[in-house]
TITOR-16801 format. One line per 10 residues: their letters; for each residue x, y, z of N, C-alpha, C, O, CB. Coordinates in steps of 0.2 Angstrom, whole numbers. Glycine has a CB too. Example, Ala and Ser with C-alpha at 12.3 -4.5 7.8 and 13.67 -1.06 7.14 Angstrom:
AS = 66/-28/39/62/-22/39/66/-16/39/71/-17/42/57/-22/45  64/-11/35/68/-5/36/64/0/39/67/6/40/70/-3/29
***
This chain:
MEKSQTGLAG = 791/-575/-285/792/-568/-286/795/-566/-293/800/-569/-296/796/-566/-280  792/-562/-295/793/-559/-301/799/-554/-301/799/-551/-296/788/-556/-302  803/-553/-307/814/-553/-304/810/-543/-305/815/-540/-305/825/-558/-313  805/-540/-307/807/-533/-303/804/-534/-295/804/-529/-292/803/-526/-307  800/-539/-292/799/-538/-287/805/-541/-283/805/-540/-277/793/-540/-287  808/-545/-286/815/-547/-283/821/-544/-281/825/-544/-277/817/-551/-287  820/-540/-286/827/-532/-289/822/-527/-283/827/-526/-278/827/-527/-302  817/-524/-281/815/-521/-277/815/-525/-271/817/-521/-266/810/-519/-280  813/-530/-269/817/-534/-262/823/-533/-261/825/-532/-255/817/-543/-262  829/-533/-266/833/-534/-264/837/-527/-264/843/-526/-261/834/-539/-268
EFYTLAQLTH = 832/-521/-268/834/-513/-263/833/-510/-257/835/-506/-253/831/-508/-265  826/-514/-258/825/-511/-249/828/-515/-242/828/-514/-236/815/-511/-247  830/-521/-245/836/-525/-239/840/-521/-238/841/-519/-233/840/-532/-241  843/-519/-244/852/-515/-245/850/-510/-240/853/-509/-235/856/-512/-254  844/-505/-243/842/-498/-239/842/-499/-231/844/-495/-227/834/-496/-241  840/-503/-230/837/-505/-224/845/-506/-218/846/-503/-212/833/-512/-226  848/-509/-222/855/-511/-220/859/-505/-217/861/-503/-212/859/-514/-226  859/-503/-224/862/-494/-224/861/-492/-218/866/-492/-213/859/-488/-229  854/-490/-217/853/-485/-212/851/-488/-205/850/-483/-201/848/-481/-213  851/-494/-202/854/-497/-201/861/-496/-194/862/-496/-188/854/-498/-207
RGLIATLTLG = 863/-496/-201/871/-493/-199/874/-485/-200/880/-483/-202/875/-497/-203  869/-482/-199/870/-475/-196/871/-471/-203/872/-465/-203/877/-474/-190  870/-473/-209/871/-470/-215/864/-466/-217/858/-467/-215/874/-474/-220  864/-461/-222/858/-457/-222/857/-460/-233/860/-458/-238/861/-446/-220  854/-463/-233/852/-468/-237/845/-467/-243/840/-467/-240/850/-474/-233  845/-465/-248/838/-465/-252/839/-471/-259/844/-473/-263/836/-455/-254  834/-472/-259/832/-475/-267/830/-468/-273/827/-463/-273/823/-479/-265  835/-471/-279/834/-467/-283/828/-466/-286/826/-461/-289/837/-467/-287  824/-473/-285/817/-475/-291/820/-475/-297/817/-472/-301/810/-469/-292  825/-476/-299/826/-477/-308/829/-470/-311/830/-468/-317/817/-480/-313
NTKGVDILVT = 828/-467/-306/829/-458/-309/835/-457/-310/836/-453/-314/827/-452/-304  841/-461/-308/847/-461/-310/851/-466/-311/852/-471/-306/851/-458/-307  853/-466/-317/856/-471/-323/861/-477/-318/867/-475/-317/861/-467/-330  858/-482/-317/865/-485/-314/867/-485/-307/872/-488/-304/871/-482/-317  861/-480/-303/864/-480/-296/855/-483/-293/850/-482/-297/868/-469/-293  855/-486/-288/850/-489/-284/848/-484/-278/842/-483/-275/853/-496/-282  854/-482/-276/852/-480/-268/860/-474/-270/865/-474/-273/853/-489/-260  857/-470/-266/862/-464/-265/866/-466/-258/862/-469/-254/857/-457/-264  870/-464/-255/872/-467/-248/877/-459/-246/881/-457/-249/878/-475/-248  874/-455/-241/879/-452/-238/883/-452/-231/880/-449/-227/877/-447/-239
NQEINSLFKV = 889/-454/-230/893/-457/-223/894/-448/-220/899/-445/-221/902/-463/-225  890/-446/-216/891/-438/-212/899/-439/-210/904/-436/-212/885/-437/-204  899/-444/-206/906/-447/-201/913/-444/-208/917/-439/-207/906/-460/-199  913/-445/-212/918/-446/-215/917/-441/-223/921/-440/-227/919/-455/-216  910/-437/-221/910/-433/-226/910/-436/-235/913/-434/-239/915/-428/-225  905/-441/-235/908/-445/-241/901/-446/-243/897/-446/-239/912/-451/-241  900/-446/-252/893/-448/-255/895/-455/-258/901/-455/-260/889/-443/-259  891/-460/-259/894/-466/-262/888/-467/-267/883/-464/-265/895/-474/-257  888/-470/-272/883/-475/-274/883/-481/-275/889/-484/-275/882/-474/-280  876/-484/-274/875/-491/-273/872/-494/-278/866/-493/-277/872/-492/-268
EVKTTVNKPR = 873/-499/-283/871/-502/-287/868/-509/-285/873/-512/-283/874/-502/-291  863/-512/-285/860/-518/-280/859/-521/-286/856/-519/-291/853/-516/-275  861/-528/-285/860/-534/-290/856/-540/-286/858/-541/-281/868/-538/-294  852/-542/-286/848/-546/-282/846/-554/-286/842/-554/-291/842/-542/-280  848/-559/-283/848/-567/-283/842/-570/-280/842/-568/-274/854/-570/-280  838/-574/-281/834/-579/-277/838/-587/-277/836/-592/-274/825/-580/-280  843/-587/-281/845/-594/-285/850/-597/-279/853/-593/-275/849/-592/-295  850/-602/-279/855/-605/-274/859/-605/-279/859/-604/-285/854/-611/-270  867/-607/-273/874/-607/-277/874/-612/-279/871/-617/-275/880/-606/-274  877/-614/-287/879/-620/-290/884/-621/-294/885/-616/-297/875/-622/-292
KEKLFGHEEF = 889/-626/-295/894/-627/-298/894/-626/-305/891/-630/-309/895/-632/-296  898/-621/-305/900/-622/-314/908/-624/-315/913/-620/-312/899/-614/-319  909/-630/-319/915/-633/-319/920/-628/-324/926/-630/-323/915/-640/-320  919/-625/-327/923/-621/-330/927/-615/-327/932/-613/-329/920/-618/-335  922/-612/-322/926/-610/-318/928/-614/-310/930/-610/-306/922/-604/-318  929/-619/-308/932/-622/-304/925/-627/-300/919/-626/-302/936/-616/-300  928/-631/-295/924/-636/-295/918/-632/-289/913/-635/-288/928/-646/-292  920/-627/-286/915/-626/-280/908/-624/-280/905/-629/-282/918/-621/-276  905/-620/-280/898/-617/-279/898/-611/-279/902/-609/-274/895/-618/-273  896/-606/-282/895/-601/-283/890/-598/-281/885/-601/-282/895/-600/-288
FMWTMGKKHE = 889/-593/-279/882/-587/-282/886/-583/-286/892/-582/-288/879/-580/-274  877/-583/-289/879/-578/-298/874/-572/-297/870/-571/-293/877/-584/-308  875/-568/-303/870/-564/-305/871/-561/-312/876/-559/-313/870/-559/-300  867/-560/-314/868/-559/-320/870/-551/-323/867/-546/-320/863/-561/-323  873/-551/-327/876/-544/-328/877/-542/-334/878/-547/-338/882/-542/-325  878/-537/-338/880/-536/-343/887/-532/-348/892/-530/-345/875/-534/-344  887/-532/-354/893/-529/-356/896/-524/-353/902/-525/-352/893/-528/-360  892/-519/-352/893/-511/-351/899/-512/-344/904/-509/-343/883/-506/-348  897/-518/-339/899/-517/-332/907/-519/-333/911/-518/-329/894/-523/-327  909/-521/-339/917/-522/-339/919/-514/-338/925/-514/-335/921/-526/-349
EIRDSNLVYC = 918/-511/-339/918/-502/-341/916/-498/-334/918/-493/-332/912/-498/-348  913/-500/-331/910/-494/-326/915/-495/-319/914/-499/-315/901/-495/-322  919/-490/-320/924/-490/-313/923/-483/-309/925/-478/-312/933/-490/-316  920/-485/-303/920/-477/-302/923/-479/-294/921/-485/-292/910/-471/-303  927/-475/-289/928/-476/-284/924/-477/-278/924/-480/-273/931/-474/-284  917/-470/-281/911/-470/-276/906/-473/-277/901/-472/-275/908/-465/-274  908/-479/-281/902/-484/-283/904/-489/-281/909/-491/-283/901/-485/-290  900/-493/-276/899/-500/-275/894/-504/-277/889/-502/-275/899/-500/-271  894/-511/-280/887/-516/-280/887/-520/-273/891/-522/-269/887/-523/-287  881/-519/-273/879/-522/-266/876/-531/-270/872/-530/-274/871/-516/-260
FVCLQGANTL = 878/-535/-269/875/-542/-272/870/-545/-267/872/-546/-261/881/-548/-273  866/-545/-267/860/-549/-262/858/-555/-265/857/-557/-271/853/-544/-261  857/-561/-259/854/-566/-260/850/-566/-257/850/-566/-251/857/-570/-261  845/-567/-260/836/-568/-255/836/-575/-252/838/-580/-256/828/-568/-262  834/-577/-246/836/-583/-244/828/-587/-242/827/-593/-241/842/-582/-238  822/-581/-242/817/-583/-241/814/-579/-236/818/-577/-233/817/-589/-238  807/-577/-234/805/-573/-232/807/-572/-225/808/-566/-222/799/-573/-233  807/-577/-221/809/-579/-214/815/-578/-212/817/-581/-207/807/-584/-211  821/-576/-217/827/-578/-216/830/-569/-220/828/-566/-225/828/-586/-221  836/-566/-215/839/-561/-217/844/-564/-225/846/-569/-226/843/-558/-210
PRFFIVPSDD = 844/-557/-229/849/-560/-236/856/-560/-233/859/-559/-227/849/-555/-244  858/-563/-237/866/-562/-237/868/-556/-243/866/-557/-248/871/-570/-238  872/-551/-239/874/-544/-243/882/-547/-245/886/-550/-241/873/-536/-237  884/-544/-251/892/-545/-254/892/-539/-254/886/-537/-254/894/-550/-261  896/-534/-255/898/-526/-256/904/-527/-258/908/-529/-254/897/-521/-251  905/-525/-264/909/-526/-269/911/-519/-274/907/-515/-277/906/-532/-274  919/-517/-273/919/-511/-276/919/-512/-284/921/-517/-287/925/-508/-273  916/-505/-287/916/-507/-296/920/-509/-299/919/-512/-305/915/-502/-300  927/-506/-296/934/-509/-300/935/-519/-299/938/-522/-303/942/-503/-297  934/-520/-296/933/-527/-293/927/-531/-301/928/-536/-304/929/-525/-283
VADYVKWQHD = 921/-528/-301/917/-531/-303/918/-530/-310/916/-534/-314/912/-531/-299  921/-523/-313/923/-523/-320/929/-530/-323/929/-534/-327/927/-514/-320  933/-529/-317/939/-532/-319/936/-542/-320/937/-546/-324/946/-529/-313  932/-542/-314/930/-549/-315/925/-553/-321/924/-559/-323/928/-550/-308  920/-547/-323/916/-547/-327/919/-549/-335/918/-554/-338/913/-540/-327  925/-544/-336/928/-544/-343/931/-551/-343/930/-554/-348/934/-538/-345  935/-554/-338/938/-559/-337/935/-565/-337/937/-568/-342/942/-558/-333  930/-567/-334/924/-571/-335/922/-573/-342/922/-579/-344/918/-569/-331  920/-569/-346/918/-568/-353/925/-569/-356/924/-574/-360/915/-561/-355  930/-568/-357/936/-568/-360/936/-575/-359/936/-579/-363/941/-564/-358
HWLSTRVNLV = 937/-577/-352/940/-585/-351/932/-589/-353/933/-594/-355/942/-587/-340  926/-588/-354/922/-591/-357/923/-592/-365/922/-597/-369/916/-588/-356  924/-587/-366/924/-586/-375/930/-592/-377/928/-597/-380/928/-578/-379  939/-590/-373/943/-593/-375/942/-601/-375/946/-604/-379/948/-591/-370  935/-606/-371/935/-611/-369/931/-615/-376/932/-621/-377/932/-610/-362  927/-611/-379/922/-612/-383/927/-615/-390/931/-611/-394/916/-606/-384  924/-622/-391/927/-627/-396/925/-624/-404/929/-624/-409/924/-636/-393  918/-622/-404/916/-619/-410/914/-610/-408/912/-608/-403/911/-623/-412  916/-607/-414/915/-600/-414/909/-599/-411/905/-603/-411/914/-597/-421  907/-594/-408/900/-592/-404/899/-586/-407/904/-584/-409/899/-590/-395
KETAMRTFRI = 895/-583/-408/890/-576/-408/892/-571/-402/891/-573/-396/882/-578/-407  894/-567/-403/897/-561/-396/889/-562/-393/884/-563/-397/901/-551/-399  889/-560/-385/884/-557/-383/885/-554/-379/890/-555/-376/880/-560/-383  881/-549/-375/880/-544/-369/881/-545/-364/883/-542/-359/876/-541/-368  877/-553/-364/878/-556/-355/884/-559/-353/888/-563/-355/872/-562/-353  883/-554/-346/890/-558/-342/888/-561/-337/882/-563/-337/896/-554/-338  892/-564/-331/888/-566/-326/895/-562/-319/901/-561/-321/886/-575/-328  893/-560/-313/898/-559/-309/896/-567/-304/890/-568/-303/898/-549/-304  901/-570/-303/902/-576/-295/905/-572/-290/909/-567/-291/907/-583/-295  902/-575/-284/905/-576/-278/907/-583/-275/903/-587/-276/901/-573/-273
SLSDPNGYEN = 911/-585/-273/913/-593/-272/910/-592/-266/910/-587/-263/922/-597/-271  907/-597/-265/904/-600/-257/910/-598/-250/909/-597/-245/902/-610/-257  917/-599/-253/923/-599/-249/922/-591/-248/922/-588/-242/930/-603/-252  922/-587/-254/921/-579/-252/928/-576/-249/929/-573/-244/915/-576/-246  934/-579/-254/940/-577/-254/941/-570/-253/942/-569/-247/943/-578/-259  940/-566/-256/940/-557/-255/937/-554/-249/938/-548/-248/938/-554/-261  931/-558/-246/929/-555/-239/923/-550/-241/922/-545/-237/936/-551/-236  920/-551/-249/915/-546/-251/909/-547/-244/907/-541/-242/912/-549/-259  908/-551/-242/901/-553/-235/902/-549/-232/907/-549/-228/900/-559/-231  895/-544/-231/895/-538/-226/902/-535/-226/906/-535/-221/893/-541/-218
NWRLLGICQN = 903/-534/-231/911/-527/-232/907/-520/-234/908/-517/-239/918/-528/-240  902/-518/-228/902/-512/-228/908/-507/-226/906/-501/-227/896/-512/-225  911/-508/-224/917/-504/-223/921/-498/-229/924/-493/-229/922/-510/-222  918/-502/-234/918/-501/-242/914/-493/-241/916/-489/-245/912/-508/-247  909/-493/-237/906/-485/-238/908/-481/-232/906/-476/-230/897/-484/-238  915/-483/-229/917/-480/-222/913/-482/-216/913/-478/-211/917/-472/-224  910/-487/-216/908/-489/-210/911/-493/-205/910/-499/-207/903/-490/-211  916/-493/-198/923/-497/-196/919/-504/-194/923/-509/-194/928/-494/-189  912/-506/-193/911/-513/-191/906/-516/-195/901/-514/-194/910/-514/-184  908/-521/-199/904/-525/-203/898/-528/-202/894/-529/-207/907/-529/-204
D = 897/-529/-194/892/-534/-193/887/-532/-194/883/-537/-193/893/-537/-188
***
């Protein structure tokens, strides 16, 4: 699957999950910078923005960040600064055409904090000076200690199943 198809698949899967949970959701189709889906929860009269990041990669180990396996998504330096109480990230792991993806719903503050920390940590471990890059990585451990998987309650939904 091409990168653009992967991204669209993640967005449509996320849109379906939101709609199934009774929210009004619409794709921005690239017309809103940094937002893929606009969501209204009419029960609590709130508007949310959802940025979807999708991967087809299997979890892998990275010794630098512990010996456990992680799901990983590529991010940018700009994500260190994006903090908005109405913005959540939906990190999607596609698992094949016949299997429902895994969804990890994360507040933008958590993403900003982690992306900055991981890059600073990576830089601090370099033996030789390296050129600064805008590339960052967001990781979620297979054990998901923060409870991000199916964390739809960030959008005001009582049930996460």
